[in-house]
C-alpha positions in Angstrom: 13.8 6.1 -19.2 12.3 2.7 -19.6 14.0 -0.8 -18.2 13.8 -4.1 -20.0 14.2 -5.8 -17.4 12.5 -5.9 -14.2 13.9 -7.2 -10.8 16.9 -7.6 -8.4 20.3 -6.2 -9.9 23.3 -5.2 -7.9 25.1 -1.6 -8.5 27.5 0.3 -8.2 27.9 4.2 -9.2 30.2 6.6 -9.5 30.9 10.2 -8.0 29.7 12.4 -10.7 26.1 13.6 -10.1 23.4 12.1 -12.6 20.0 12.7 -12.9 17.4 11.1 -14.9 13.7 9.8 -14.1 12.1 6.2 -15.6 8.8 4.8 -15.7 9.1 2.3 -13.4 9.7 2.5 -9.3 12.7 1.9 -7.9 14.3 0.6 -4.2 17.6 1.4 -3.5 19.1 -0.8 -0.5 22.6 -0.5 1.2 24.9 -3.2 0.7 28.3 -0.9 1.2 29.4 2.7 0.6 26.7 5.7 0.1 24.8 7.0 -2.4 23.5 10.4 -2.2 20.1 10.7 -3.5 18.1 14.0 -4.3 14.2 12.6 -4.9 11.6 15.2 -6.2 13.8 17.6 -4.5 14.1 15.6 -1.2 17.8 14.7 -0.1 19.1 11.8 1.5 21.3 9.1 1.6 21.3 5.4 1.3 23.5 4.1 3.9 24.0 1.2 6.2 20.5 1.2 7.6 18.5 3.2 5.5 17.4 2.8 2.0 15.2 5.1 -0.6 12.3 4.9 -2.6 12.0 6.2 -6.2 8.8 6.4 -7.7 7.8 5.9 -10.9 8.1 8.9 -12.8 10.5 10.9 -10.1 13.2 13.0 -11.3 16.2 12.3 -9.3 20.0 12.8 -9.0 22.7 10.6 -7.3 26.2 10.4 -6.9 28.3 8.0 -4.7 31.4 7.4 -2.8 33.9 5.2 -3.7 33.8 1.2 -3.4 30.0 1.3 -2.9 27.4 -1.5 -3.7 23.8 -1.4 -3.6 20.7 -4.0 -4.5 18.3 -2.1 -6.6 14.9 -3.2 -7.4 13.0 -2.3 -10.2 8.9 -2.3 -9.8 6.4 -1.8 -12.4 3.5 0.3 -11.1 1.4 -2.5 -11.3 3.3 -4.3 -8.8 3.5 -1.5 -6.3 0.5 0.7 -7.0 0.7 2.3 -3.5 4.6 2.4 -3.4 4.3 6.7 -4.3 2.7 6.9 -0.4 5.8 5.6 1.0 8.4 8.2 2.5 11.2 8.7 -0.1 14.1 7.7 2.3 13.1 4.8 4.9 14.9 3.2 7.9 15.6 -0.9 7.8 15.2 -2.4 11.2 17.0 -5.8 11.7 14.0 -8.0 10.1 14.3 -5.5 6.9 18.1 -5.7 7.0 18.0 -9.6 7.6 15.7 -9.8 4.4 17.8 -7.6 2.0 20.5 -9.8 2.8 18.5 -12.6 1.6 17.4 -10.8 -1.1 21.2 -10.1 -2.1 22.0 -13.7 -2.0 19.3 -14.6 -4.4 20.9 -11.7 -6.8 24.3 -13.2 -6.6 23.1 -17.0 -7.2 21.0 -16.0 -9.9 18.4 -17.9 -7.9 15.6 -15.1 -8.3 14.7 -15.9 -11.4 11.3 -13.7 -12.6 9.0 -16.8 -11.7 10.2 -16.2 -7.8 11.3 -12.8 -7.8 7.5 -11.7 -7.7 6.5 -13.0 -4.4 10.0 -12.1 -2.7 9.5 -8.5 -3.9 5.7 -8.2 -2.6 7.0 -9.6 0.8 9.4 -6.9 0.5 6.8 -4.4 -0.3 4.6 -5.2 2.4 7.1 -5.2 5.2 8.0 -1.9 4.2 4.2 -0.9 4.2 3.6 -2.0 7.4 6.8 -0.2 9.0 6.6 3.2 7.0 3.1 3.1 5.1 0.2 5.6 6.7 -2.9 3.8 6.9 -5.5 4.0 3.9 -9.3 4.4 4.4 -10.1 1.0 2.8 -13.4 0.3 1.8 -15.4 -1.4 4.8 -16.2 -4.5 2.6 -12.1 -4.4 1.8 -11.4 -4.2 5.4 -13.7 -6.7 6.6 -12.4 -9.4 3.9 -8.6 -8.4 5.1 -9.5 -8.8 8.9 -10.9 -12.1 8.3 -7.9 -12.9 6.4 -5.6 -11.7 9.2 -7.5 -13.6 12.1 -8.0 -16.9 9.8 -4.8 -17.6 7.6 -3.5 -20.5 10.0 -6.6 -22.8 8.8 -8.0 -23.5 5.6 -9.7 -20.5 4.0 -12.2 -20.6 1.0 -12.4 -17.5 -1.0 -16.1 -17.8 -0.8 -15.8 -17.7 2.9 -14.1 -14.1 2.5 -16.8 -13.1 0.1 -19.4 -13.6 2.4 -17.9 -11.8 5.1 -17.4 -9.1 3.0 -21.0 -9.3 1.3 -19.6 -9.6 -2.4 -19.6 -12.1 -4.9 -15.9 -13.5 -5.3 -15.5 -11.7 -8.6 -16.7 -8.3 -7.3 -14.3 -9.1 -4.2 -11.4 -9.9 -6.2 -11.8 -6.9 -8.3 -12.5 -4.1 -5.4 -9.7 -5.8 -3.0 -7.0 -5.8 -6.1 -7.7 -2.1 -6.7 -7.2 -1.1 -3.1 -4.7 -3.2 -1.6 -2.9 -4.1 -5.1 -3.2 -8.0 -5.1 -6.3 -10.2 -5.0 -7.5 -11.7 -1.8 -6.1 -15.3 -2.3 -2.6 -13.8 -3.0 -3.0 -11.5 0.2 -3.7 -14.8 1.9 -0.4 -16.5 0.2 1.6 -13.4 1.7 0.3 -13.6 5.0 1.1 -17.1 5.3 4.5 -16.8 3.8 5.1 -13.8 5.9 4.5 -15.7 9.2 6.3 -18.8 8.0 9.7 -16.9 7.3 8.9 -15.3 10.7 8.5 -18.6 12.8 11.7 -20.4 10.6 13.9 -17.5 11.6 12.7 -16.8 15.4 11.2 -20.1 16.6 12.3 -23.9 17.3 9.2 -25.3 15.2 9.9 -28.1 13.1 9.2 -27.4 9.5 5.9 -29.3 9.7 4.7 -27.5 12.9 5.3 -24.4 10.9 2.7 -25.6 7.9 0.6 -26.5 10.5 0.8 -23.0 11.9 0.2 -21.1 8.7 -2.9 -23.4 7.8 -1.3 -26.3 5.4 -2.4 -29.7 6.5 0.2 -31.4 3.8 3.9 -30.5 4.5 4.8 -31.1 0.9 2.0 -28.6 -0.1 3.7 -26.1 2.3 7.2 -26.8 1.3 6.3 -26.3 -2.6 4.5 -23.5 -2.1 7.2 -21.8 0.1 9.9 -22.9 -2.4 8.2 -21.5 -5.7 7.3 -18.1 -3.3 11.2 -17.5 -2.0 13.0 -19.7 -4.5 14.6 -21.6 -1.4 13.2 -24.4 0.9 12.1 -24.0 4.3 15.4 -25.4 5.3 17.3 -22.6 3.9 15.7 -20.2 6.3 16.1 -22.6 9.3 20.0 -22.6 8.4 20.0 -18.9 8.3 19.0 -19.1 11.9 21.2 -21.0 13.7 
């Protein structure tokens, strides 16, 4: 089965068992009710604090209880090349549950247009990978570049610097990093900054200007513009959610 529109969807299911497969990945996140799933012969439930990950091509059967509602995210293979390495059923901690509610609000408001969905879903995948993914054996040059980005994302970083640390040209680093991590070093740097900015807005009392400074943006307007393009909402939206 091929889906024409990739992105966020709010769906309900009936109690009749259905089985199929499709050529894109799918995440099923709980909103209300219980969804019983069998994915590659592994059985589990999507309920309250548990989500399901259905890799592209996986045969899966499903049925739900009455009065159910789920946030379903369809993802092309290229957007999540290592998603099939995650468990089929994963627990959601408080931060992930909060982010699911944010995505739910985006889907309800239709604010999650295609241009803003991509970075929001990349952040969700990164959060899932950090919590439930096994450590992959990265090329030492990619690991060096990745570590450099983690250590220095709070300041201005040029891709020439990152390539120099990895002893590669910028083009070679982009190709190798994308192949192993799934995004370019520049995209990875943006994800690091946006994830930390979201955390600080939610969990600290720092002003938006101080948050911008903390994630490497000297210009508040540049930070606010990037944040809005990344999440589809301004920084003040997350600050309101935390109060």
